[in-house]
Every structure is written in structure tokens, then in C-alpha cells.
PDB file of N, CA, C and O in Angstrom:
ATOM      1  N   UNK A   1      16.428 -14.879  11.308  1.00  0.00           N
ATOM      2  CA  UNK A   1      16.608 -14.454   9.759  1.00  0.00           C
ATOM      3  C   UNK A   1      17.370 -15.907   8.859  1.00  0.00           C
ATOM      4  O   UNK A   1      18.411 -16.464   9.208  1.00  0.00           O
ATOM      5  N   UNK A   2      16.866 -16.126   8.151  1.00  0.00           N
ATOM      6  CA  UNK A   2      17.709 -17.248   7.658  1.00  0.00           C
ATOM      7  C   UNK A   2      18.551 -16.583   6.704  1.00  0.00           C
ATOM      8  O   UNK A   2      18.153 -15.536   6.193  1.00  0.00           O
ATOM      9  N   UNK A   3      19.859 -17.154   6.354  1.00  0.00           N
ATOM     10  CA  UNK A   3      21.190 -16.953   5.744  1.00  0.00           C
ATOM     11  C   UNK A   3      21.141 -17.527   4.410  1.00  0.00           C
ATOM     12  O   UNK A   3      21.360 -18.736   4.348  1.00  0.00           O
ATOM     13  N   UNK A   4      20.903 -16.912   3.347  1.00  0.00           N
ATOM     14  CA  UNK A   4      21.015 -18.046   2.170  1.00  0.00           C
ATOM     15  C   UNK A   4      22.072 -16.976   1.013  1.00  0.00           C
ATOM     16  O   UNK A   4      22.188 -15.753   1.093  1.00  0.00           O
ATOM     17  N   UNK A   5      22.562 -17.656   0.257  1.00  0.00           N
ATOM     18  CA  UNK A   5      23.148 -16.587  -1.138  1.00  0.00           C
ATOM     19  C   UNK A   5      22.195 -15.768  -1.707  1.00  0.00           C
ATOM     20  O   UNK A   5      22.291 -14.541  -1.698  1.00  0.00           O
ATOM     21  N   UNK A   6      21.092 -16.504  -2.304  1.00  0.00           N
ATOM     22  CA  UNK A   6      20.465 -15.746  -3.374  1.00  0.00           C
ATOM     23  C   UNK A   6      19.233 -15.710  -2.461  1.00  0.00           C
ATOM     24  O   UNK A   6      19.026 -16.569  -1.603  1.00  0.00           O
ATOM     25  N   UNK A   7      18.533 -14.802  -2.664  1.00  0.00           N
ATOM     26  CA  UNK A   7      16.834 -14.624  -2.201  1.00  0.00           C
ATOM     27  C   UNK A   7      15.733 -14.266  -3.112  1.00  0.00           C
ATOM     28  O   UNK A   7      16.247 -13.568  -3.986  1.00  0.00           O
ATOM     29  N   UNK A   8      14.592 -14.385  -3.321  1.00  0.00           N
ATOM     30  CA  UNK A   8      14.023 -14.081  -3.860  1.00  0.00           C
ATOM     31  C   UNK A   8      12.700 -13.649  -2.972  1.00  0.00           C
ATOM     32  O   UNK A   8      12.326 -14.220  -1.947  1.00  0.00           O
ATOM     33  N   UNK A   9      11.929 -12.232  -3.752  1.00  0.00           N
ATOM     34  CA  UNK A   9      10.811 -12.124  -2.933  1.00  0.00           C
ATOM     35  C   UNK A   9       9.651 -11.322  -3.936  1.00  0.00           C
ATOM     36  O   UNK A   9       9.993 -10.458  -4.744  1.00  0.00           O
ATOM     37  N   UNK A  10       8.644 -11.631  -3.798  1.00  0.00           N
ATOM     38  CA  UNK A  10       7.736 -11.045  -4.377  1.00  0.00           C
ATOM     39  C   UNK A  10       6.668 -10.777  -3.494  1.00  0.00           C
ATOM     40  O   UNK A  10       6.374 -11.313  -2.425  1.00  0.00           O
ATOM     41  N   UNK A  11       5.926  -9.490  -4.369  1.00  0.00           N
ATOM     42  CA  UNK A  11       4.686  -9.219  -3.884  1.00  0.00           C
ATOM     43  C   UNK A  11       3.926  -8.730  -4.844  1.00  0.00           C
ATOM     44  O   UNK A  11       4.229  -8.239  -5.931  1.00  0.00           O
ATOM     45  N   UNK A  12       2.429  -9.001  -4.096  1.00  0.00           N
ATOM     46  CA  UNK A  12       1.275  -9.067  -5.259  1.00  0.00           C
ATOM     47  C   UNK A  12       0.613  -8.277  -4.643  1.00  0.00           C
ATOM     48  O   UNK A  12       0.280  -8.571  -3.495  1.00  0.00           O
ATOM     49  N   UNK A  13       0.199  -6.967  -5.247  1.00  0.00           N
ATOM     50  CA  UNK A  13      -1.030  -6.159  -4.591  1.00  0.00           C
ATOM     51  C   UNK A  13      -1.237  -5.638  -5.853  1.00  0.00           C
ATOM     52  O   UNK A  13      -0.490  -5.679  -6.830  1.00  0.00           O
ATOM     53  N   UNK A  14      -2.673  -4.988  -5.689  1.00  0.00           N
ATOM     54  CA  UNK A  14      -3.736  -3.945  -6.479  1.00  0.00           C
ATOM     55  C   UNK A  14      -3.534  -2.559  -5.849  1.00  0.00           C
ATOM     56  O   UNK A  14      -3.424  -2.198  -4.677  1.00  0.00           O
ATOM     57  N   UNK A  15      -3.521  -1.876  -7.070  1.00  0.00           N
ATOM     58  CA  UNK A  15      -3.034  -0.093  -7.024  1.00  0.00           C
ATOM     59  C   UNK A  15      -3.907   0.401  -8.002  1.00  0.00           C
ATOM     60  O   UNK A  15      -3.765   0.354  -9.224  1.00  0.00           O
ATOM     61  N   UNK A  16      -5.079   1.011  -7.164  1.00  0.00           N
ATOM     62  CA  UNK A  16      -5.724   1.566  -8.398  1.00  0.00           C
ATOM     63  C   UNK A  16      -6.702   0.835  -9.210  1.00  0.00           C
ATOM     64  O   UNK A  16      -7.661   0.284  -8.672  1.00  0.00           O
ATOM     65  N   UNK A  17      -6.510   0.801 -10.480  1.00  0.00           N
ATOM     66  CA  UNK A  17      -7.021   0.437 -11.591  1.00  0.00           C
ATOM     67  C   UNK A  17      -6.031  -1.209 -12.259  1.00  0.00           C
ATOM     68  O   UNK A  17      -6.524  -1.953 -13.107  1.00  0.00           O
ATOM     69  N   UNK A  18      -4.855  -1.399 -11.722  1.00  0.00           N
ATOM     70  CA  UNK A  18      -3.648  -2.240 -11.657  1.00  0.00           C
ATOM     71  C   UNK A  18      -3.484  -3.264 -10.764  1.00  0.00           C
ATOM     72  O   UNK A  18      -3.669  -3.160  -9.552  1.00  0.00           O
ATOM     73  N   UNK A  19      -3.027  -4.569 -11.531  1.00  0.00           N
ATOM     74  CA  UNK A  19      -2.520  -5.624 -10.923  1.00  0.00           C
ATOM     75  C   UNK A  19      -1.021  -5.140 -10.799  1.00  0.00           C
ATOM     76  O   UNK A  19      -0.492  -4.506 -11.712  1.00  0.00           O
ATOM     77  N   UNK A  20      -0.436  -5.429  -9.764  1.00  0.00           N
ATOM     78  CA  UNK A  20       1.056  -4.616  -9.403  1.00  0.00           C
ATOM     79  C   UNK A  20       2.080  -6.359  -9.152  1.00  0.00           C
ATOM     80  O   UNK A  20       1.271  -7.039  -8.521  1.00  0.00           O
ATOM     81  N   UNK A  21       3.167  -7.099  -9.332  1.00  0.00           N
ATOM     82  CA  UNK A  21       4.250  -7.791  -8.934  1.00  0.00           C
ATOM     83  C   UNK A  21       5.190  -7.643  -9.304  1.00  0.00           C
ATOM     84  O   UNK A  21       5.648  -7.782 -10.437  1.00  0.00           O
ATOM     85  N   UNK A  22       5.879  -7.144  -7.824  1.00  0.00           N
ATOM     86  CA  UNK A  22       7.232  -6.644  -7.891  1.00  0.00           C
ATOM     87  C   UNK A  22       7.762  -8.162  -7.323  1.00  0.00           C
ATOM     88  O   UNK A  22       7.256  -9.002  -6.579  1.00  0.00           O
ATOM     89  N   UNK A  23       9.269  -8.052  -8.192  1.00  0.00           N
ATOM     90  CA  UNK A  23      10.329  -9.247  -7.703  1.00  0.00           C
ATOM     91  C   UNK A  23      11.563  -8.429  -7.097  1.00  0.00           C
ATOM     92  O   UNK A  23      11.764  -7.286  -7.508  1.00  0.00           O
ATOM     93  N   UNK A  24      12.074  -8.779  -6.498  1.00  0.00           N
ATOM     94  CA  UNK A  24      13.351  -8.379  -5.600  1.00  0.00           C
ATOM     95  C   UNK A  24      14.212  -9.488  -5.398  1.00  0.00           C
ATOM     96  O   UNK A  24      13.793 -10.422  -4.715  1.00  0.00           O
ATOM     97  N   UNK A  25      15.474  -9.534  -5.939  1.00  0.00           N
ATOM     98  CA  UNK A  25      16.555 -10.656  -5.750  1.00  0.00           C
ATOM     99  C   UNK A  25      17.772 -10.277  -5.180  1.00  0.00           C
ATOM    100  O   UNK A  25      18.535  -9.650  -5.915  1.00  0.00           O
ATOM    101  N   UNK A  26      18.071 -10.478  -4.217  1.00  0.00           N
ATOM    102  CA  UNK A  26      19.260 -10.383  -3.867  1.00  0.00           C
ATOM    103  C   UNK A  26      20.721 -11.455  -3.228  1.00  0.00           C
ATOM    104  O   UNK A  26      20.398 -12.421  -2.536  1.00  0.00           O
ATOM    105  N   UNK A  27      21.793 -11.290  -3.418  1.00  0.00           N
ATOM    106  CA  UNK A  27      22.579 -12.026  -3.345  1.00  0.00           C
ATOM    107  C   UNK A  27      23.435 -11.465  -1.871  1.00  0.00           C
ATOM    108  O   UNK A  27      24.066 -10.410  -1.821  1.00  0.00           O
ATOM    109  N   UNK A  28      23.316 -12.196  -1.015  1.00  0.00           N
ATOM    110  CA  UNK A  28      24.327 -12.354   0.451  1.00  0.00           C
ATOM    111  C   UNK A  28      23.563 -10.814   1.203  1.00  0.00           C
ATOM    112  O   UNK A  28      24.334 -10.248   1.978  1.00  0.00           O
ATOM    113  N   UNK A  29      22.203 -10.152   1.038  1.00  0.00           N
ATOM    114  CA  UNK A  29      21.561  -9.083   1.408  1.00  0.00           C
ATOM    115  C   UNK A  29      21.513  -8.204   0.659  1.00  0.00           C
ATOM    116  O   UNK A  29      20.710  -7.299   0.884  1.00  0.00           O
ATOM    117  N   UNK A  30      22.506  -8.150  -0.703  1.00  0.00           N
ATOM    118  CA  UNK A  30      22.759  -6.978  -1.268  1.00  0.00           C
ATOM    119  C   UNK A  30      21.872  -6.942  -2.577  1.00  0.00           C
ATOM    120  O   UNK A  30      22.173  -7.850  -3.351  1.00  0.00           O
ATOM    121  N   UNK A  31      20.821  -6.092  -3.028  1.00  0.00           N
ATOM    122  CA  UNK A  31      19.555  -6.315  -3.753  1.00  0.00           C
ATOM    123  C   UNK A  31      20.493  -6.123  -5.015  1.00  0.00           C
ATOM    124  O   UNK A  31      21.402  -5.294  -5.048  1.00  0.00           O
ATOM    125  N   UNK A  32      20.182  -6.953  -6.010  1.00  0.00           N
ATOM    126  CA  UNK A  32      20.718  -6.866  -7.637  1.00  0.00           C
ATOM    127  C   UNK A  32      19.874  -6.652  -8.286  1.00  0.00           C
ATOM    128  O   UNK A  32      20.031  -5.723  -9.078  1.00  0.00           O
ATOM    129  N   UNK A  33      18.926  -7.181  -8.289  1.00  0.00           N
ATOM    130  CA  UNK A  33      17.813  -7.206  -9.165  1.00  0.00           C
ATOM    131  C   UNK A  33      16.433  -6.983  -8.641  1.00  0.00           C
ATOM    132  O   UNK A  33      16.084  -7.538  -7.600  1.00  0.00           O
ATOM    133  N   UNK A  34      15.477  -6.051  -9.434  1.00  0.00           N
ATOM    134  CA  UNK A  34      14.074  -5.133  -9.125  1.00  0.00           C
ATOM    135  C   UNK A  34      13.388  -5.607 -10.132  1.00  0.00           C
ATOM    136  O   UNK A  34      14.019  -5.445 -11.177  1.00  0.00           O
ATOM    137  N   UNK A  35      11.979  -6.321 -10.347  1.00  0.00           N
ATOM    138  CA  UNK A  35      11.379  -5.770 -11.535  1.00  0.00           C
ATOM    139  C   UNK A  35      10.122  -5.309 -11.293  1.00  0.00           C
ATOM    140  O   UNK A  35       9.878  -5.618 -10.127  1.00  0.00           O
ATOM    141  N   UNK A  36       9.048  -4.649 -11.838  1.00  0.00           N
ATOM    142  CA  UNK A  36       7.674  -4.814 -11.419  1.00  0.00           C
ATOM    143  C   UNK A  36       6.922  -5.308 -12.898  1.00  0.00           C
ATOM    144  O   UNK A  36       7.598  -5.252 -13.925  1.00  0.00           O
ATOM    145  N   UNK A  37       5.302  -5.858 -12.966  1.00  0.00           N
ATOM    146  CA  UNK A  37       5.084  -6.172 -13.749  1.00  0.00           C
ATOM    147  C   UNK A  37       3.793  -5.778 -13.317  1.00  0.00           C
ATOM    148  O   UNK A  37       3.520  -5.936 -12.127  1.00  0.00           O
ATOM    149  N   UNK A  38       2.768  -5.181 -14.258  1.00  0.00           N
ATOM    150  CA  UNK A  38       1.713  -4.411 -13.943  1.00  0.00           C
ATOM    151  C   UNK A  38       0.279  -5.325 -14.987  1.00  0.00           C
ATOM    152  O   UNK A  38       0.626  -5.684 -16.112  1.00  0.00           O
ATOM    153  N   UNK A  39      -0.807  -5.552 -14.675  1.00  0.00           N
ATOM    154  CA  UNK A  39      -1.356  -5.883 -15.544  1.00  0.00           C
ATOM    155  C   UNK A  39      -3.386  -4.823 -15.544  1.00  0.00           C
ATOM    156  O   UNK A  39      -4.059  -4.747 -14.516  1.00  0.00           O
ATOM    157  N   UNK A  40      -3.652  -4.469 -16.344  1.00  0.00           N
ATOM    158  CA  UNK A  40      -5.181  -4.443 -16.402  1.00  0.00           C
ATOM    159  C   UNK A  40      -6.033  -5.095 -15.767  1.00  0.00           C
ATOM    160  O   UNK A  40      -6.772  -4.479 -14.999  1.00  0.00           O
ATOM    161  N   UNK A  41      -6.190  -6.841 -15.948  1.00  0.00           N
ATOM    162  CA  UNK A  41      -6.857  -7.531 -15.921  1.00  0.00           C
ATOM    163  C   UNK A  41      -8.180  -7.576 -14.819  1.00  0.00           C
ATOM    164  O   UNK A  41      -7.953  -7.706 -13.616  1.00  0.00           O
ATOM    165  N   UNK A  42      -9.487  -7.464 -15.310  1.00  0.00           N
ATOM    166  CA  UNK A  42     -10.046  -7.078 -13.968  1.00  0.00           C
ATOM    167  C   UNK A  42     -10.116  -8.387 -12.985  1.00  0.00           C
ATOM    168  O   UNK A  42     -10.067  -8.075 -11.795  1.00  0.00           O
ATOM    169  N   UNK A  43     -10.198  -9.479 -13.189  1.00  0.00           N
ATOM    170  CA  UNK A  43      -9.712 -10.681 -12.672  1.00  0.00           C
ATOM    171  C   UNK A  43      -8.981 -10.239 -11.635  1.00  0.00           C
ATOM    172  O   UNK A  43      -9.217  -9.894 -10.477  1.00  0.00           O
ATOM    173  N   UNK A  44      -8.089 -10.327 -12.290  1.00  0.00           N
ATOM    174  CA  UNK A  44      -6.606  -9.909 -11.303  1.00  0.00           C
ATOM    175  C   UNK A  44      -7.141  -9.130 -10.220  1.00  0.00           C
ATOM    176  O   UNK A  44      -7.609  -9.561  -9.166  1.00  0.00           O
ATOM    177  N   UNK A  45      -7.055  -8.262 -10.492  1.00  0.00           N
ATOM    178  CA  UNK A  45      -7.394  -6.926  -9.769  1.00  0.00           C
ATOM    179  C   UNK A  45      -8.579  -7.377  -8.435  1.00  0.00           C
ATOM    180  O   UNK A  45      -8.524  -7.005  -7.263  1.00  0.00           O
ATOM    181  N   UNK A  46      -9.570  -8.246  -9.050  1.00  0.00           N
ATOM    182  CA  UNK A  46     -10.271  -8.584  -8.107  1.00  0.00           C
ATOM    183  C   UNK A  46      -9.874  -9.256  -6.853  1.00  0.00           C
ATOM    184  O   UNK A  46     -10.169  -8.933  -5.702  1.00  0.00           O
ATOM    185  N   UNK A  47      -9.122 -10.289  -7.286  1.00  0.00           N
ATOM    186  CA  UNK A  47      -8.654 -11.658  -6.616  1.00  0.00           C
ATOM    187  C   UNK A  47      -7.689 -10.603  -5.478  1.00  0.00           C
ATOM    188  O   UNK A  47      -7.765 -10.971  -4.306  1.00  0.00           O
ATOM    189  N   UNK A  48      -6.865  -9.426  -5.725  1.00  0.00           N
ATOM    190  CA  UNK A  48      -5.965  -8.895  -5.305  1.00  0.00           C
ATOM    191  C   UNK A  48      -6.758  -8.416  -4.151  1.00  0.00           C
ATOM    192  O   UNK A  48      -6.388  -8.898  -3.080  1.00  0.00           O
ATOM    193  N   UNK A  49      -7.845  -7.518  -4.087  1.00  0.00           N
ATOM    194  CA  UNK A  49      -7.954  -6.644  -3.351  1.00  0.00           C
ATOM    195  C   UNK A  49      -8.590  -7.210  -2.219  1.00  0.00           C
ATOM    196  O   UNK A  49      -9.451  -8.079  -2.082  1.00  0.00           O
ATOM    197  N   UNK A  50      -7.873  -6.416  -1.360  1.00  0.00           N
ATOM    198  CA  UNK A  50      -7.899  -6.605   0.280  1.00  0.00           C
ATOM    199  C   UNK A  50      -9.846  -6.741   0.783  1.00  0.00           C
ATOM    200  O   UNK A  50     -10.762  -6.056   0.326  1.00  0.00           O
ATOM    201  N   UNK A  51      -9.906  -7.484   1.484  1.00  0.00           N
ATOM    202  CA  UNK A  51     -11.532  -7.277   1.878  1.00  0.00           C
ATOM    203  C   UNK A  51     -11.473  -6.126   3.245  1.00  0.00           C
ATOM    204  O   UNK A  51     -10.655  -5.499   3.918  1.00  0.00           O
ATOM    205  N   UNK A  52     -12.451  -6.278   3.153  1.00  0.00           N
ATOM    206  CA  UNK A  52     -12.924  -5.210   4.551  1.00  0.00           C
ATOM    207  C   UNK A  52     -13.265  -5.699   5.525  1.00  0.00           C
ATOM    208  O   UNK A  52     -14.136  -6.568   5.553  1.00  0.00           O
ATOM    209  N   UNK A  53     -12.411  -5.072   6.973  1.00  0.00           N
ATOM    210  CA  UNK A  53     -12.296  -6.205   7.997  1.00  0.00           C
ATOM    211  C   UNK A  53     -13.290  -6.051   8.521  1.00  0.00           C
ATOM    212  O   UNK A  53     -13.409  -6.733   9.538  1.00  0.00           O
ATOM    213  N   UNK A  54     -14.518  -5.117   8.157  1.00  0.00           N
ATOM    214  CA  UNK A  54     -15.791  -5.282   8.785  1.00  0.00           C
ATOM    215  C   UNK A  54     -16.726  -6.348   8.436  1.00  0.00           C
ATOM    216  O   UNK A  54     -17.749  -6.656   9.048  1.00  0.00           O
ATOM    217  N   UNK A  55     -16.297  -6.817   7.483  1.00  0.00           N
ATOM    218  CA  UNK A  55     -17.205  -8.053   6.862  1.00  0.00           C
ATOM    219  C   UNK A  55     -16.750  -9.324   7.512  1.00  0.00           C
ATOM    220  O   UNK A  55     -17.511 -10.291   7.553  1.00  0.00           O
ATOM    221  N   UNK A  56     -15.366  -9.374   8.099  1.00  0.00           N
ATOM    222  CA  UNK A  56     -14.569 -10.447   8.485  1.00  0.00           C
ATOM    223  C   UNK A  56     -15.565 -10.906   9.465  1.00  0.00           C
ATOM    224  O   UNK A  56     -16.258 -10.141  10.136  1.00  0.00           O
ATOM    225  N   UNK A  57     -15.624 -12.774   9.542  1.00  0.00           N
ATOM    226  CA  UNK A  57     -16.576 -12.301  11.072  1.00  0.00           C
ATOM    227  C   UNK A  57     -15.375 -13.992  11.416  1.00  0.00           C
ATOM    228  O   UNK A  57     -14.860 -14.732  10.579  1.00  0.00           O
ATOM    229  N   UNK A  58     -15.324 -14.045  12.664  1.00  0.00           N
ATOM    230  CA  UNK A  58     -14.480 -14.858  13.060  1.00  0.00           C
ATOM    231  C   UNK A  58     -14.974 -16.080  13.803  1.00  0.00           C
ATOM    232  O   UNK A  58     -15.499 -15.780  14.876  1.00  0.00           O
ATOM    233  N   UNK A  59     -14.959 -17.023  13.605  1.00  0.00           N
ATOM    234  CA  UNK A  59     -16.350 -18.085  14.982  1.00  0.00           C
ATOM    235  C   UNK A  59     -15.334 -18.877  15.765  1.00  0.00           C
ATOM    236  O   UNK A  59     -14.746 -19.770  15.155  1.00  0.00           O
ATOM    237  N   UNK A  60     -15.086 -18.696  16.878  1.00  0.00           N
ATOM    238  CA  UNK A  60     -14.576 -19.623  17.330  1.00  0.00           C
ATOM    239  C   UNK A  60     -14.769 -20.711  18.259  1.00  0.00           C
ATOM    240  O   UNK A  60     -15.391 -21.509  17.557  1.00  0.00           O
ATOM    241  N   UNK A  61     -14.659 -21.145  19.167  1.00  0.00           N
ATOM    242  CA  UNK A  61     -15.193 -22.727  19.723  1.00  0.00           C
ATOM    243  C   UNK A  61     -15.807 -22.188  20.927  1.00  0.00           C
ATOM    244  O   UNK A  61     -15.451 -21.227  21.608  1.00  0.00           O
ATOM    245  N   UNK A  62     -17.153 -23.269  21.119  1.00  0.00           N
ATOM    246  CA  UNK A  62     -18.219 -23.088  21.800  1.00  0.00           C
ATOM    247  C   UNK A  62     -18.287 -24.600  22.775  1.00  0.00           C
ATOM    248  O   UNK A  62     -17.942 -25.738  22.456  1.00  0.00           O
ATOM    249  N   UNK A  63     -18.786 -24.159  23.867  1.00  0.00           N
ATOM    250  CA  UNK A  63     -19.461 -25.668  24.589  1.00  0.00           C
ATOM    251  C   UNK A  63     -20.601 -26.231  24.187  1.00  0.00           C
ATOM    252  O   UNK A  63     -21.137 -27.108  24.864  1.00  0.00           O
ATOM    253  N   UNK A  64     -21.052 -25.846  23.169  1.00  0.00           N
ATOM    254  CA  UNK A  64     -22.542 -26.885  23.039  1.00  0.00           C
ATOM    255  C   UNK A  64     -22.253 -27.841  22.152  1.00  0.00           C
ATOM    256  O   UNK A  64     -23.093 -28.694  21.867  1.00  0.00           O
TER     257      UNK A  64
END
């Protein structure tokens, strides 16, 4: 864990038909501010959608 005076953390995710961005600011590890911004922009929602793991194909090294 890195120690710092002020830290900011941001989470972005899709929740149903909303794109959500959460901000958290803390001083010496004590949370002092949090905010949530939402959007119904279809393009943002599509970018934040998690891909299905079944479609993910990992290609490794071969000896050919």
C-alpha cells in the first residue's frame, strides 16, 4: 500500500441502462468526498459492458 496525503479513486461501470462513474477522495485514508455521475448515453454503456468470458480467446506461444 502506498501512503499519501490525498488519494482519488474512480470506478466506471454499467448498471442496467446507465453508465456510472464513482469518485472517492480520501485524506490520510479517511474518506472525505464521494460522488456518482450517471449517463444514459448508449455509446458509453456499450463501451463499459463486460465481455463474455466464453468469447475471449487467448493465443499462446507455439513451436512452429
